[in-house]
N, C-alpha and C positions, 0 to 999 in steps of 0.2 A: 502493499500499501504505500510504504512511504518513497518509495522509486517512481511511483506513478505522479504523486504531488511535485516529485521534485522534476521529471519529465515535461509535467503540466505546467510548471513556475519558468521553466528553462523555456518552456515556449511563448509563456506568456512576455517573456522580461524580451525577447529577440523581436515579437511581433510590437509590441510597445517600442525597442529600441528605432525597427524598423517607420515607425507613424512620428515616432519624433525628428527625425531627419528630415534635411529640410535638400528636397529634389528640386530644382531649378531649373528653367527651362531655357534653353537659348534655339536660336533654325536650325533644323538639321543641316548638315554639309554631308551625310557619306553620300561617299561617288560610288556604284554596283558596277565600274565599266572604266574600261580604259581603251585606248586605240589599236589594235590588231589588223596588218594586213590593210589595213583604210578601215575596217570597221569596228564598230563599238563590241568589245569583249564582257560579255556578261561574269561578273565574280563571285556573284549569291547573295544572299541574304544575309542583312545586318546580321549580327549575333546580340542580344540582348542582352549579356552577361558576363560579357569577355570584354577588356580593353587592352592594346597591347601599352607600356610604358618601359621607356627607354633611357638611361643613366651613362654619365658618360663613365673611363674607365678608372678613374682617380678616386670614385667613389667605391668604399671596400662594401666585401656583400651587407656586410650587420648594419652597416648606415641606409645600405638600400631596404633592410628587410625592416628594421628601426624604424623608414617614412610612410614604407605601406602602413606596420601599423599603427601610426598616427591618424589616417583618413580613415573616420566614420563610415562613410558609405562603399568600405568593402568586407570582401567573407573573410575573415583573420582566419577560420578555419581550414578554407582552398591550400591545398600543398599544389605554391608553383614552385617552378625553378626557375634561376637566374644565365642566361645564357651569355656566352661568350663567343665571340668569332677571328681566329688570331686576323691581328692586319684591320678588324675595327675597331674604331675609336670609344663603342657603347654597349654597354650590358642593355639587356634588355628581357625583358619579362610581360606574361601574361597573369593580369589579374582579375579578381572575380568580383563582381557586385555584391552589394548584400540584399538585391534585389532585383527580377526583370525592367528595364528601363524600357523606354520610348526612345525615339535617335534623338527629339528636342532634349531631354535629359540627359544622356550622355554625351550632345550636343555643349552640354552644360561643366559635364564632371570632366572631358575634357581640356576644356578652357583654363578651368579650376587649375585644373593640375600641371598646366604649362608655367603656371605663378611661379610654380614652386621652384628653386635654383639646382637643387638636383636634378629637376626632369629634366632632361632634353630635347625628347618628344614626345606628344602619345596621341593612338591613332586607333579606330574603328576597326573592329575585325567582322569576319565574314565564317558562317556556321558551310561546315562542307562536311560530307560522307565519306572521303579520303583521305587515311590519314598514313599514306606510304609515300616513300621522300621519294627524287627523280627516279628512280632505280628499280623500283616501286616493292620497295623492302618496308613493312611496317615499323611506322616510329612511337604507335603508341594506340589507346583502344579509340582516341575520341581528340581534335584538332580541330582548329579553328585555319583559318588563311590570316594573313596580313599583309604590310606593306614595311619596309625599313624604310628613313629619310632619302636610300638613293632613287635616284630616277636616271633610266637611259636616253642619249638623245644622235640619232642617226642626222646628219648634216649632208646636204647636198652635195658639196666640194668640201672638200677636206685643205685643201689651200688655202677656204676665205672662212673666217669664222664669225665675221663682225657681226653677221647675225644672231648670233649664238650667244657671242659677246652683248649683245644688246641686250635682246631678251634676258638673261642672267641679270644686267643691270637693272629691267624695269623691275622686277620681281625677288631679287635682294636674296638669289641662291647660289651656289657655289658651283665652281669648276672645279673638278676633282683632279681628273687625270684623260689624257687622248687614249685608246685601247690601243695597243701595239701590234694588233695584229687585224685590226680593221678598221681603221684609219678614219672611217666616217664614224665612227661610232665615240660618245664620247659621256662622260661619269658625269653625274652631279649630284646637287643634294639641297635640298630642304632644310630649313634651321625653323628655332622657335619666330623669328621675325620677318620670313621670306613672304611670297604673297600669299602663300598655303602650301600645306604638306606636299609631298611626296607621289601620290596619288593625283592629287589636283593639279600641282606644277607639270608632269608629263599631260597630261591632258592638255592646260593651257596652252602648252609649248608647241604639241601637234596643232592645237585649230589656229594657229595663227597662220599655218599655212608656210612656213619658213621652212621645216625640217621633215625629212622624209618618211622619220618615224618616232616614237616615242615611249619610254614604258616603267611603267615603273618597276622596281625590285621585288617581288610577291614570296612574302615566304610562308611557310608552311609549321605551325610549331604545334606540338603533342600538350593535353592538358588533365588526359587521362592517360 
Protein backbone atom coordinates (compact mmCIF):
# COMPACT_ATOMS: atom_id res chain seq x y z
CA UNK A 1 0.00 0.00 0.00
CA UNK A 2 2.82 2.43 0.89
CA UNK A 3 4.45 1.61 -2.45
CA UNK A 4 1.27 2.55 -4.30
CA UNK A 5 0.96 5.76 -2.31
CA UNK A 6 4.55 6.74 -3.16
CA UNK A 7 3.96 6.09 -6.86
CA UNK A 8 0.78 8.14 -6.77
CA UNK A 9 2.50 11.00 -4.96
CA UNK A 10 5.40 10.97 -7.43
CA UNK A 11 2.97 11.11 -10.34
CA UNK A 12 1.12 14.05 -8.79
CA UNK A 13 4.39 15.91 -8.21
CA UNK A 14 5.51 15.29 -11.80
CA UNK A 15 2.21 16.51 -13.22
CA UNK A 16 2.31 19.51 -10.90
CA UNK A 17 5.87 20.28 -12.01
CA UNK A 18 4.86 20.17 -15.67
CA UNK A 19 1.81 22.34 -15.04
CA UNK A 20 3.90 24.98 -13.26
CA UNK A 21 6.42 25.25 -16.08
CA UNK A 22 5.85 28.21 -18.34
CA UNK A 23 6.23 27.09 -21.94
CA UNK A 24 6.08 30.22 -24.01
CA UNK A 25 5.70 30.28 -27.77
CA UNK A 26 7.50 31.74 -30.75
CA UNK A 27 6.77 31.37 -34.48
CA UNK A 28 7.54 27.84 -35.67
CA UNK A 29 10.77 27.72 -37.68
CA UNK A 30 10.90 23.99 -38.36
CA UNK A 31 11.91 23.14 -41.94
CA UNK A 32 11.04 19.69 -43.25
CA UNK A 33 13.01 19.80 -46.51
CA UNK A 34 16.20 20.77 -48.27
CA UNK A 35 17.02 20.90 -51.97
CA UNK A 36 18.46 17.75 -53.51
CA UNK A 37 18.99 17.58 -57.27
CA UNK A 38 16.97 20.76 -57.67
CA UNK A 39 13.92 19.35 -55.90
CA UNK A 40 12.71 19.69 -52.29
CA UNK A 41 13.70 16.55 -50.38
CA UNK A 42 11.37 15.75 -47.47
CA UNK A 43 13.18 15.28 -44.16
CA UNK A 44 10.27 14.00 -42.10
CA UNK A 45 8.01 14.92 -39.22
CA UNK A 46 9.32 17.08 -36.40
CA UNK A 47 10.02 15.29 -33.14
CA UNK A 48 7.93 16.82 -30.35
CA UNK A 49 10.09 15.30 -27.60
CA UNK A 50 13.77 15.68 -28.52
CA UNK A 51 16.12 18.52 -29.46
CA UNK A 52 19.81 18.79 -30.34
CA UNK A 53 22.22 20.84 -28.23
CA UNK A 54 25.87 21.53 -29.09
CA UNK A 55 28.56 22.97 -26.83
CA UNK A 56 32.17 23.95 -27.41
CA UNK A 57 34.80 21.26 -26.85
CA UNK A 58 36.36 23.46 -24.15
CA UNK A 59 33.48 22.51 -21.84
CA UNK A 60 34.02 19.27 -19.96
CA UNK A 61 31.23 16.71 -19.79
CA UNK A 62 30.46 17.50 -16.15
CA UNK A 63 29.81 21.16 -16.98
CA UNK A 64 27.51 20.18 -19.83
CA UNK A 65 25.58 17.73 -17.65
CA UNK A 66 25.26 20.34 -14.90
CA UNK A 67 23.81 22.74 -17.44
CA UNK A 68 21.26 20.16 -18.64
CA UNK A 69 20.27 19.47 -15.01
CA UNK A 70 19.65 23.18 -14.47
CA UNK A 71 16.98 23.36 -17.19
CA UNK A 72 13.50 22.60 -15.86
CA UNK A 73 11.92 21.68 -19.19
CA UNK A 74 14.23 18.69 -19.73
CA UNK A 75 13.42 15.14 -18.65
CA UNK A 76 16.29 14.51 -16.24
CA UNK A 77 15.63 10.77 -16.16
CA UNK A 78 16.57 10.51 -19.84
CA UNK A 79 19.94 8.82 -20.37
CA UNK A 80 21.72 10.82 -23.08
CA UNK A 81 25.21 10.52 -24.53
CA UNK A 82 27.58 13.42 -25.13
CA UNK A 83 29.03 12.86 -28.60
CA UNK A 84 32.42 13.94 -29.91
CA UNK A 85 33.87 13.67 -33.42
CA UNK A 86 37.54 13.98 -34.33
CA UNK A 87 38.38 17.44 -35.74
CA UNK A 88 34.89 18.75 -34.97
CA UNK A 89 35.05 21.61 -32.43
CA UNK A 90 31.75 20.88 -30.69
CA UNK A 91 30.25 18.25 -28.42
CA UNK A 92 26.59 17.49 -29.02
CA UNK A 93 23.75 15.60 -27.39
CA UNK A 94 20.06 14.87 -27.70
CA UNK A 95 17.97 16.20 -24.81
CA UNK A 96 14.47 14.96 -24.06
CA UNK A 97 11.77 17.46 -23.16
CA UNK A 98 9.65 16.93 -20.06
CA UNK A 99 6.52 16.81 -22.22
CA UNK A 100 5.53 16.65 -25.85
CA UNK A 101 5.69 20.18 -27.19
CA UNK A 102 4.29 22.08 -30.14
CA UNK A 103 6.60 23.52 -32.76
CA UNK A 104 5.95 27.00 -31.35
CA UNK A 105 6.98 25.86 -27.87
CA UNK A 106 10.12 24.18 -29.18
CA UNK A 107 11.00 27.32 -31.14
CA UNK A 108 10.90 29.25 -27.85
CA UNK A 109 12.95 26.55 -26.07
CA UNK A 110 15.63 26.63 -28.79
CA UNK A 111 15.78 30.41 -28.70
CA UNK A 112 16.03 30.40 -24.89
CA UNK A 113 18.87 27.88 -24.91
CA UNK A 114 20.84 29.94 -27.42
CA UNK A 115 21.12 32.68 -24.81
CA UNK A 116 23.26 30.42 -22.61
CA UNK A 117 27.02 30.99 -23.14
CA UNK A 118 27.70 27.24 -22.99
CA UNK A 119 25.40 26.56 -25.97
CA UNK A 120 26.83 26.98 -29.48
CA UNK A 121 23.73 25.91 -31.37
CA UNK A 122 20.43 24.10 -30.87
CA UNK A 123 18.28 22.43 -33.51
CA UNK A 124 15.02 20.64 -34.03
CA UNK A 125 15.10 16.88 -34.55
CA UNK A 126 13.10 14.71 -36.94
CA UNK A 127 11.33 11.41 -36.33
CA UNK A 128 12.68 8.41 -38.21
CA UNK A 129 12.08 4.66 -38.42
CA UNK A 130 15.62 4.10 -39.69
CA UNK A 131 18.19 3.51 -36.96
CA UNK A 132 21.12 2.31 -39.06
CA UNK A 133 24.33 4.01 -40.14
CA UNK A 134 25.58 4.63 -43.68
CA UNK A 135 26.65 1.00 -44.10
CA UNK A 136 23.29 -0.28 -42.80
CA UNK A 137 24.56 -1.33 -39.38
CA UNK A 138 22.10 -0.79 -36.50
CA UNK A 139 23.20 1.93 -34.08
CA UNK A 140 20.31 1.65 -31.63
CA UNK A 141 16.66 0.77 -31.14
CA UNK A 142 15.32 4.29 -31.68
CA UNK A 143 16.91 7.26 -33.46
CA UNK A 144 16.22 10.82 -34.47
CA UNK A 145 17.62 12.71 -37.43
CA UNK A 146 18.95 16.23 -37.13
CA UNK A 147 21.73 18.38 -38.60
CA UNK A 148 24.95 20.00 -37.49
CA UNK A 149 25.98 23.64 -37.90
CA UNK A 150 27.75 22.76 -41.17
CA UNK A 151 26.32 23.01 -44.67
CA UNK A 152 27.80 22.51 -48.12
CA UNK A 153 27.69 24.74 -51.18
CA UNK A 154 28.69 23.87 -54.75
CA UNK A 155 29.68 26.96 -56.71
CA UNK A 156 29.33 27.25 -60.47
CA UNK A 157 32.97 28.27 -60.97
CA UNK A 158 35.64 27.37 -58.41
CA UNK A 159 37.83 30.11 -59.85
CA UNK A 160 35.33 32.84 -58.99
CA UNK A 161 33.75 32.71 -55.54
CA UNK A 162 32.71 36.36 -55.29
CA UNK A 163 29.02 35.38 -55.10
CA UNK A 164 29.82 32.93 -52.32
CA UNK A 165 31.73 35.55 -50.35
CA UNK A 166 28.94 38.08 -50.80
CA UNK A 167 26.23 35.74 -49.47
CA UNK A 168 28.50 34.66 -46.62
CA UNK A 169 28.87 38.31 -45.64
CA UNK A 170 25.13 38.93 -45.97
CA UNK A 171 24.16 35.94 -43.81
CA UNK A 172 27.01 36.17 -41.28
CA UNK A 173 27.97 32.57 -41.97
CA UNK A 174 31.55 31.29 -42.01
CA UNK A 175 33.63 29.64 -44.73
CA UNK A 176 35.37 26.57 -43.31
CA UNK A 177 37.20 25.08 -46.27
CA UNK A 178 37.21 24.18 -49.94
CA UNK A 179 37.05 20.47 -50.75
CA UNK A 180 40.49 19.24 -51.82
CA UNK A 181 39.13 16.73 -54.33
CA UNK A 182 35.95 18.44 -55.55
CA UNK A 183 37.02 22.06 -55.86
CA UNK A 184 33.50 23.36 -56.57
CA UNK A 185 32.32 22.29 -53.10
CA UNK A 186 32.79 24.45 -50.01
CA UNK A 187 32.00 23.75 -46.36
CA UNK A 188 30.37 26.56 -44.40
CA UNK A 189 29.01 26.93 -40.89
CA UNK A 190 26.12 28.81 -39.34
CA UNK A 191 26.62 30.26 -35.87
CA UNK A 192 24.39 31.85 -33.23
CA UNK A 193 24.17 35.23 -34.91
CA UNK A 194 23.90 33.95 -38.48
CA UNK A 195 20.79 34.75 -40.47
CA UNK A 196 19.51 31.24 -39.70
CA UNK A 197 20.70 27.78 -38.75
CA UNK A 198 22.56 25.49 -41.15
CA UNK A 199 19.42 23.97 -42.71
CA UNK A 200 17.84 27.38 -43.26
CA UNK A 201 21.10 28.68 -44.69
CA UNK A 202 21.52 25.73 -47.07
CA UNK A 203 18.06 26.47 -48.45
CA UNK A 204 18.67 30.21 -48.51
CA UNK A 205 21.93 29.89 -50.45
CA UNK A 206 20.27 27.57 -52.96
CA UNK A 207 17.24 29.82 -53.41
CA UNK A 208 19.48 32.73 -54.45
CA UNK A 209 20.01 30.85 -57.72
CA UNK A 210 23.73 31.59 -57.55
CA UNK A 211 24.86 28.05 -56.70
CA UNK A 212 24.52 24.61 -58.26
CA UNK A 213 23.72 22.80 -55.01
CA UNK A 214 23.48 23.42 -51.26
CA UNK A 215 22.98 20.72 -48.65
CA UNK A 216 22.88 20.49 -44.84
CA UNK A 217 24.97 18.03 -42.86
CA UNK A 218 22.30 15.51 -41.82
CA UNK A 219 23.17 13.32 -38.83
CA UNK A 220 21.43 10.40 -37.14
CA UNK A 221 21.64 9.91 -33.37
CA UNK A 222 20.47 6.94 -31.32
CA UNK A 223 18.29 7.81 -28.32
CA UNK A 224 17.64 4.23 -27.17
